[in-house]
C-alpha positions, 0 to 999 in steps of 0.5 A: 499499499502506497500512501501520498501525504500532500500539503502546502509548504510549512503545512506540517507534513515532516512533523506528521511523518516523524510521528508515523512508526508503522510504515516506511516513510520517505521525505520527498524533498530529500530524495529528489535532491539524491536523485538529481545529485544537487539541488532540486530547486535549481533545475529548469522545469523540464528537469524537475519533471523527469527528476520527479518521474524518477522518484515514482519509479523508485517508490514504485519499486519499493516492496514494503508493506505500507509506504508514506511519502510526502509531496507538493501538488503545486507551487502557486501557478506551477503544478508539480503533480504528474500522471505518474504520481496519480497512477503510483499511489494508492491513497492520497491524504491532504494536510490542511493548515489555516492560511493565517497559520501558513502566513505566520509560518512563511514569515519565519522560514528561510526556505519559504520566505518567498511566500511571505508576501502572499495575502491571506486570500491568496494562501486560501485560493491556493490551498483550495486549488490543491484540494479540489484538484487532488480530489478530481484526480482521485475521482478520475482514477477511483482512489481514496482521498482524505483531508486531515487538518493540522491541529494536534487533536486531530493529528493524534486521531489520524494515526487511528484512522491510518490503522483503520486504512491498513486493516482495509477501510477504503471509502471507494470499497464502501461505495462498491459494496452499497453499489452492488447491494443497489444493483441486486435490488434495482434493474437498470431499465428505469431511472434511479433516483439517489436522495440525500437524507437530512434536510433532503428527503426529510426537513430536519437534521436527524442528528440534531433533531433526535440527539440533540447533537451539534458537530464541529467536524464538518466546518472545514467542508472537506466531508471526506472519509476522514471526517466521517471517521471522526463523526463515527467516533463522536456519534458513539456517545450519542443518545437518541430520543426515538420519541422525536421521530414522530415529530420528523417532516417529509420534504414533500418537495423532493419526496412527491418526485421520487416516491412513485419511482425507484429511489435509494436514500443515502444517509451519512447519519446514525444507521439505527436511527434511520432504520426507525425514520424509514419505518416510521415514514414509510421510506424506501431503500436506505443506506445509512452510516456516518461513513458515507462521505462526499466521495462514497456518494460520488463513487456510488453514482459513478459506478452505477452509471458505468454499470448502465444505470441513469441516475437523477441524484437530489441533495442539499450541501457540499457532501452531496455536491460531487454526487449531484455533479456525477449524475446524469441530472443533479437537483439541489434543494435549496429550501428557504436558504442555501447550504453554508457549505456551498456559498463558494461553489459553482452550482453550474448545471444543477437544477435548484428546488426551492421552498416556493412560499412567498418570502415576505419582510413585512414582519421584520424589524422596526426599521423595515416597518418605518421604510415600508411606512414611507413607501406606502402610496398614503405617506405623502412622501416623494423624492430622495427620501422615498428613493433612499427607503426603496434602496434600503428595502431592496438591500434587505431583500437582496441579502435574503436573496443571497442566503437562497443562492450565491451571486455566481452565474446570477443577474439582476434585471431591474424594471425601470422606472419605478424599480430603479432604487429598489433594484439598486438595493437588491443588486448591492444586497445580492450581488451578481450581473446588473441589467436594466430594461423599460418593459414599456419600450424594450425587449427583455435583454439576452441574459446567459447566466443560469438564473435571474432575479427580476426586480420591480417596485410594484407588481400589479397584475404581474402580466408584464412580468409573465411576458419578460419571463417568456422572452428570457426563456425564448433565449435561455430555455433553462434559466432560473427565474426569481421574482423580487418586489417591493409590493405585490398586489394579492391577485398577482400571487397566483400567477407566480406560484411556480417561481420563488418570490421575494417581496417587502409586502403584499397588498390588496390596495390596488389602483392605476397609477397616475401623476396625483398626490394621493389616491381617489377611487381606482387611481392613485400616485405613480410610483416612478413619479413619486420616486423622481419627485415629479408628483403635481402637488395640490394646495390640499396634498401633503408636502412631497417632502413632508411627514406621513 
């Protein structure tokens, strides 16, 4: 068994390897110097590459039962990893070290002083690049990949994990076993639905809900088999309150799709707990174990597809991400907000599933209430003060939108003129790419992002919004549409039932906007005229800059 230990310069690889006593340990830097007969760092990139190849040949020729060798995936923009490295090792372990700690160590290291000027963000991106690419290399080769954090507590547990590996533990082998059991039960003629457990097939997190448990093991968002190992150890002291199972809620947004089809639940939770949940909620085939990591889920889907199965996969967080990407079609359950673990991830190609209940701010804090009062048609307030309130409410809505999905691949389409200031606020709160149009005279712009937020100040019938949606989808059929407005008339809500909708408030008060200071019958002050301070004020009307 050949194990590669990778990590950033000064991450602590040598310190960790010095503590390994039951395997042949090889210092990569020393061997590279020995092979080239001098200073490896002074060689050209091509010469370094050839020495690295000779190094893999040397390791491959060794006959020791277990070999652990350290190495580097990259040095900033220069990738040191070779195809020979990928083919040589059976298992890849990455030693993670916080960017803050790395920067401190570089400042004290003569050898690595050249990295001391790098920002913490640059170091974070460098390390993220290495982890993501090494994981991808392992996925391509069907090899195990584990991330270990550089802290004393985890390192002490790491040696127990190393013993487990020597005894035969493998994320890939676990996935193979699950895959074989699935193939015994389901034929490949129909689509097979692979569904995550916690917060996907059920609303709750079963560990938190039934065990009152809260773990920090996954805070790094690695979700490898090593984190699974730590979680399994933590669960050994967990106390399960099975009476809580009756309160667990099925997520009908997902269940209603898969229930009439062939589906399998893959859960990283407690096996016995999930067995009881399945019985109580009449769920189908379930595989549950703390050892079902992100990579196990990925390999299950990969192997099933290699055997000719068509896979639709459903999940909610990063532990599901690789499974969703590998599936023939991946569905990301977002609910009311996106998982924190996905904030920095590209979700390109995944189909979002939302909780389609309206997101309304009207019951928020006093500042929101004060701005709503300013915006109401009977406030008598126009001009810059009104515009500022629109911006603030839009920004609040934008922040809510940002909790549902990241700004990556998202556009904000603001409808002029009335939606201008509210739309500016949404853009400032949510981010993304900014577009605007006047629906009375413009065609919808060509938008190629995966989702668009259509923003207006007031939506009355909603018919113009639906026309814009049709125009957007005519060019980009798969675009995901979200609607945001300061005010939506109740009559329009039903029209938007298939879309995620954010609004400051709903209103029963409907009128035609004209240039007048207050509502009379079926006409009232036009929002755009109020915003741009164009209302014609009569002698008996409130001041355009006055109070409520």
